[in-house]
VMD Tcl script that builds the backbone (N, CA, C; Angstrom):
set m [mol new atoms 225]
animate dup $m
set s [atomselect $m all]
$s set {name element resname resid chain x y z} {
  {N N MET 1 A -25.634 18.416 6.503}
  {CA C MET 1 A -24.976 17.456 5.633}
  {C C MET 1 A -24.703 16.179 6.431}
  {N N SER 2 A -25.038 15.053 5.870}
  {CA C SER 2 A -24.811 13.784 6.564}
  {C C SER 2 A -23.335 13.424 6.536}
  {N N ARG 3 A -22.937 12.606 7.471}
  {CA C ARG 3 A -21.522 12.194 7.567}
  {C C ARG 3 A -21.060 11.510 6.285}
  {N N ASP 4 A -21.936 10.718 5.633}
  {CA C ASP 4 A -21.573 10.017 4.404}
  {C C ASP 4 A -21.236 10.981 3.276}
  {N N LYS 5 A -21.827 12.148 3.299}
  {CA C LYS 5 A -21.633 13.098 2.215}
  {C C LYS 5 A -20.545 14.123 2.504}
  {N N GLU 6 A -19.984 14.084 3.709}
  {CA C GLU 6 A -18.920 15.015 4.055}
  {C C GLU 6 A -17.670 14.683 3.251}
  {N N GLU 7 A -16.963 15.730 2.874}
  {CA C GLU 7 A -15.711 15.542 2.143}
  {C C GLU 7 A -14.641 15.028 3.100}
  {N N ASP 8 A -13.913 14.025 2.671}
  {CA C ASP 8 A -12.813 13.483 3.460}
  {C C ASP 8 A -11.617 14.414 3.276}
  {N N ARG 9 A -11.271 15.128 4.309}
  {CA C ARG 9 A -10.145 16.073 4.244}
  {C C ARG 9 A -8.886 15.503 4.880}
  {N N THR 10 A -8.905 14.236 5.157}
  {CA C THR 10 A -7.762 13.577 5.773}
  {C C THR 10 A -6.607 13.509 4.790}
  {N N THR 11 A -5.404 13.754 5.286}
  {CA C THR 11 A -4.197 13.513 4.503}
  {C C THR 11 A -3.703 12.124 4.878}
  {N N TYR 12 A -3.415 11.336 3.862}
  {CA C TYR 12 A -2.980 9.954 4.066}
  {C C TYR 12 A -1.529 9.789 3.636}
  {N N GLU 13 A -0.886 8.807 4.216}
  {CA C GLU 13 A 0.445 8.357 3.811}
  {C C GLU 13 A 0.275 7.011 3.121}
  {N N VAL 14 A 1.012 6.784 2.059}
  {CA C VAL 14 A 1.074 5.447 1.472}
  {C C VAL 14 A 2.120 4.678 2.266}
  {N N VAL 15 A 1.746 3.500 2.702}
  {CA C VAL 15 A 2.642 2.659 3.498}
  {C C VAL 15 A 2.784 1.291 2.841}
  {N N VAL 16 A 3.882 0.622 3.154}
  {CA C VAL 16 A 4.156 -0.698 2.599}
  {C C VAL 16 A 4.706 -1.568 3.730}
  {N N ASN 17 A 4.414 -2.862 3.660}
  {CA C ASN 17 A 4.935 -3.777 4.686}
  {C C ASN 17 A 6.062 -4.634 4.109}
  {N N HIS 18 A 6.581 -5.542 4.914}
  {CA C HIS 18 A 7.710 -6.383 4.494}
  {C C HIS 18 A 7.351 -7.318 3.337}
  {N N GLU 19 A 6.077 -7.523 3.100}
  {CA C GLU 19 A 5.626 -8.370 1.988}
  {C C GLU 19 A 5.330 -7.532 0.733}
  {N N GLU 20 A 5.705 -6.249 0.789}
  {CA C GLU 20 A 5.488 -5.307 -0.311}
  {C C GLU 20 A 4.004 -5.156 -0.653}
  {N N GLN 21 A 3.186 -5.195 0.382}
  {CA C GLN 21 A 1.753 -4.936 0.246}
  {C C GLN 21 A 1.521 -3.485 0.651}
  {N N TYR 22 A 0.709 -2.785 -0.110}
  {CA C TYR 22 A 0.491 -1.359 0.101}
  {C C TYR 22 A -0.826 -1.091 0.799}
  {N N SER 23 A -0.869 0.048 1.485}
  {CA C SER 23 A -2.088 0.522 2.118}
  {C C SER 23 A -1.960 2.035 2.297}
  {N N ILE 24 A -3.032 2.646 2.790}
  {CA C ILE 24 A -2.968 4.053 3.154}
  {C C ILE 24 A -3.211 4.158 4.648}
  {N N TRP 25 A -2.625 5.205 5.244}
  {CA C TRP 25 A -2.742 5.395 6.670}
  {C C TRP 25 A -2.904 6.886 6.943}
  {N N PRO 26 A -3.848 7.269 7.804}
  {CA C PRO 26 A -4.012 8.687 8.120}
  {C C PRO 26 A -2.715 9.261 8.690}
  {N N ASP 27 A -2.324 10.429 8.199}
  {CA C ASP 27 A -1.026 10.972 8.619}
  {C C ASP 27 A -0.990 11.442 10.070}
  {N N PHE 28 A -2.142 11.569 10.707}
  {CA C PHE 28 A -2.153 12.006 12.104}
  {C C PHE 28 A -1.995 10.835 13.072}
  {N N LYS 29 A -1.950 9.614 12.560}
  {CA C LYS 29 A -1.759 8.433 13.405}
  {C C LYS 29 A -0.361 7.882 13.194}
  {N N ASP 30 A 0.180 7.267 14.226}
  {CA C ASP 30 A 1.471 6.589 14.093}
  {C C ASP 30 A 1.317 5.403 13.152}
  {N N ILE 31 A 2.305 5.218 12.294}
  {CA C ILE 31 A 2.282 4.072 11.381}
  {C C ILE 31 A 2.509 2.807 12.206}
  {N N PRO 32 A 1.689 1.782 11.994}
  {CA C PRO 32 A 1.820 0.554 12.796}
  {C C PRO 32 A 3.162 -0.146 12.559}
  {N N ASP 33 A 3.586 -0.897 13.551}
  {CA C ASP 33 A 4.790 -1.716 13.414}
  {C C ASP 33 A 4.657 -2.616 12.192}
  {N N GLY 34 A 5.742 -2.777 11.476}
  {CA C GLY 34 A 5.749 -3.637 10.300}
  {C C GLY 34 A 5.413 -2.907 9.013}
  {N N TRP 35 A 5.068 -1.645 9.108}
  {CA C TRP 35 A 4.743 -0.830 7.942}
  {C C TRP 35 A 5.671 0.372 7.912}
  {N N GLN 36 A 5.955 0.871 6.710}
  {CA C GLN 36 A 6.765 2.086 6.592}
  {C C GLN 36 A 6.227 2.956 5.468}
  {N N ALA 37 A 6.397 4.252 5.636}
  {CA C ALA 37 A 5.955 5.204 4.618}
  {C C ALA 37 A 6.845 5.086 3.385}
  {N N VAL 38 A 6.241 5.250 2.212}
  {CA C VAL 38 A 7.008 5.189 0.967}
  {C C VAL 38 A 7.343 6.578 0.442}
  {N N GLY 39 A 6.857 7.620 1.118}
  {CA C GLY 39 A 7.168 8.981 0.705}
  {C C GLY 39 A 6.083 9.654 -0.109}
  {N N LYS 40 A 4.943 9.015 -0.248}
  {CA C LYS 40 A 3.808 9.589 -0.971}
  {C C LYS 40 A 2.712 9.887 0.032}
  {N N SER 41 A 2.204 11.110 0.004}
  {CA C SER 41 A 1.075 11.462 0.851}
  {C C SER 41 A 0.144 12.367 0.070}
  {N N GLY 42 A -1.077 12.466 0.528}
  {CA C GLY 42 A -2.063 13.308 -0.119}
  {C C GLY 42 A -3.456 12.871 0.264}
  {N N ASN 43 A -4.426 13.274 -0.550}
  {CA C ASN 43 A -5.791 12.849 -0.262}
  {C C ASN 43 A -5.950 11.373 -0.631}
  {N N LYS 44 A -7.070 10.819 -0.252}
  {CA C LYS 44 A -7.296 9.384 -0.441}
  {C C LYS 44 A -7.179 8.980 -1.908}
  {N N GLU 45 A -7.799 9.750 -2.793}
  {CA C GLU 45 A -7.787 9.410 -4.220}
  {C C GLU 45 A -6.373 9.416 -4.788}
  {N N ALA 46 A -5.565 10.406 -4.415}
  {CA C ALA 46 A -4.186 10.489 -4.916}
  {C C ALA 46 A -3.353 9.313 -4.418}
  {N N CYS 47 A -3.521 8.960 -3.152}
  {CA C CYS 47 A -2.760 7.845 -2.590}
  {C C CYS 47 A -3.172 6.519 -3.227}
  {N N LEU 48 A -4.469 6.331 -3.423}
  {CA C LEU 48 A -4.932 5.088 -4.049}
  {C C LEU 48 A -4.483 5.008 -5.508}
  {N N ALA 49 A -4.423 6.136 -6.205}
  {CA C ALA 49 A -3.928 6.151 -7.585}
  {C C ALA 49 A -2.453 5.757 -7.614}
  {N N TYR 50 A -1.675 6.258 -6.662}
  {CA C TYR 50 A -0.264 5.890 -6.564}
  {C C TYR 50 A -0.121 4.380 -6.361}
  {N N ILE 51 A -0.909 3.839 -5.438}
  {CA C ILE 51 A -0.845 2.402 -5.159}
  {C C ILE 51 A -1.212 1.605 -6.403}
  {N N LYS 52 A -2.213 2.050 -7.126}
  {CA C LYS 52 A -2.637 1.338 -8.331}
  {C C LYS 52 A -1.497 1.234 -9.343}
  {N N GLU 53 A -0.684 2.277 -9.438}
  {CA C GLU 53 A 0.455 2.256 -10.368}
  {C C GLU 53 A 1.637 1.464 -9.814}
  {N N ALA 54 A 1.877 1.579 -8.523}
  {CA C ALA 54 A 3.067 0.969 -7.925}
  {C C ALA 54 A 2.906 -0.520 -7.626}
  {N N TRP 55 A 1.703 -0.937 -7.261}
  {CA C TRP 55 A 1.476 -2.307 -6.806}
  {C C TRP 55 A 0.877 -3.108 -7.954}
  {N N THR 56 A 1.740 -3.554 -8.835}
  {CA C THR 56 A 1.273 -4.223 -10.048}
  {C C THR 56 A 1.090 -5.726 -9.871}
  {N N ASP 57 A 1.709 -6.300 -8.863}
  {CA C ASP 57 A 1.565 -7.728 -8.578}
  {C C ASP 57 A 1.054 -7.859 -7.155}
  {N N MET 58 A -0.184 -8.258 -7.017}
  {CA C MET 58 A -0.838 -8.279 -5.712}
  {C C MET 58 A -0.359 -9.417 -4.804}
  {N N ARG 59 A 0.412 -10.334 -5.348}
  {CA C ARG 59 A 0.883 -11.443 -4.514}
  {C C ARG 59 A 1.898 -10.930 -3.490}
  {N N PRO 60 A 1.860 -11.446 -2.261}
  {CA C PRO 60 A 2.874 -11.080 -1.273}
  {C C PRO 60 A 4.269 -11.463 -1.783}
  {N N LEU 61 A 5.273 -10.732 -1.322}
  {CA C LEU 61 A 6.649 -10.965 -1.750}
  {C C LEU 61 A 7.074 -12.419 -1.541}
  {N N SER 62 A 6.725 -13.013 -0.412}
  {CA C SER 62 A 7.127 -14.400 -0.135}
  {C C SER 62 A 6.539 -15.353 -1.177}
  {N N LEU 63 A 5.320 -15.122 -1.606}
  {CA C LEU 63 A 4.699 -15.973 -2.621}
  {C C LEU 63 A 5.360 -15.761 -3.983}
  {N N ARG 64 A 5.702 -14.524 -4.302}
  {CA C ARG 64 A 6.400 -14.263 -5.574}
  {C C ARG 64 A 7.763 -14.951 -5.590}
  {N N ARG 65 A 8.448 -14.912 -4.448}
  {CA C ARG 65 A 9.757 -15.575 -4.365}
  {C C ARG 65 A 9.624 -17.081 -4.529}
  {N N GLN 66 A 8.586 -17.676 -3.942}
  {CA C GLN 66 A 8.358 -19.116 -4.096}
  {C C GLN 66 A 8.136 -19.459 -5.562}
  {N N GLY 67 A 7.345 -18.638 -6.230}
  {CA C GLY 67 A 7.077 -18.873 -7.655}
  {C C GLY 67 A 8.340 -18.747 -8.485}
  {N N ASP 68 A 9.168 -17.755 -8.171}
  {CA C ASP 68 A 10.433 -17.571 -8.879}
  {C C ASP 68 A 11.361 -18.762 -8.658}
  {N N ALA 69 A 11.417 -19.256 -7.419}
  {CA C ALA 69 A 12.283 -20.395 -7.100}
  {C C ALA 69 A 11.809 -21.646 -7.844}
  {N N ALA 70 A 10.504 -21.860 -7.881}
  {CA C ALA 70 A 9.965 -23.015 -8.577}
  {C C ALA 70 A 10.225 -22.911 -10.082}
  {N N GLU 71 A 10.102 -21.722 -10.610}
  {CA C GLU 71 A 10.351 -21.517 -12.036}
  {C C GLU 71 A 11.812 -21.762 -12.383}
  {N N ASN 72 A 12.708 -21.294 -11.512}
  {CA C ASN 72 A 14.149 -21.507 -11.745}
  {C C ASN 72 A 14.522 -22.980 -11.605}
  {N N ALA 73 A 13.863 -23.704 -10.721}
  {CA C ALA 73 A 14.148 -25.128 -10.529}
  {C C ALA 73 A 13.730 -25.942 -11.750}
  {N N GLU 74 A 12.712 -25.489 -12.459}
  {CA C GLU 74 A 12.237 -26.198 -13.656}
  {C C GLU 74 A 13.191 -26.039 -14.833}
  {N N ARG 75 A 14.025 -25.037 -14.786}
  {CA C ARG 75 A 14.939 -24.777 -15.911}
  {C C ARG 75 A 16.113 -25.678 -15.925}
}
mol reanalyze $m
mol bondsrecalc $m
mol representation Tube
mol addrep $m
């Protein structure tokens, strides 16, 4: 069986950074500085499905805050 066709048996953690951007990280590796686990782990498909539901606004938090501030200033 070729490596491309091997089943990915890795368990992943869903992680989030200070900008509320999501990613997955293999659970056997230390989570990088600036990221923290959100409490969801599983196979790649399950973690990506979680992210799809949780991360509804792809803009970084700082950009969302700028937009909110500009919107409030217009009022």
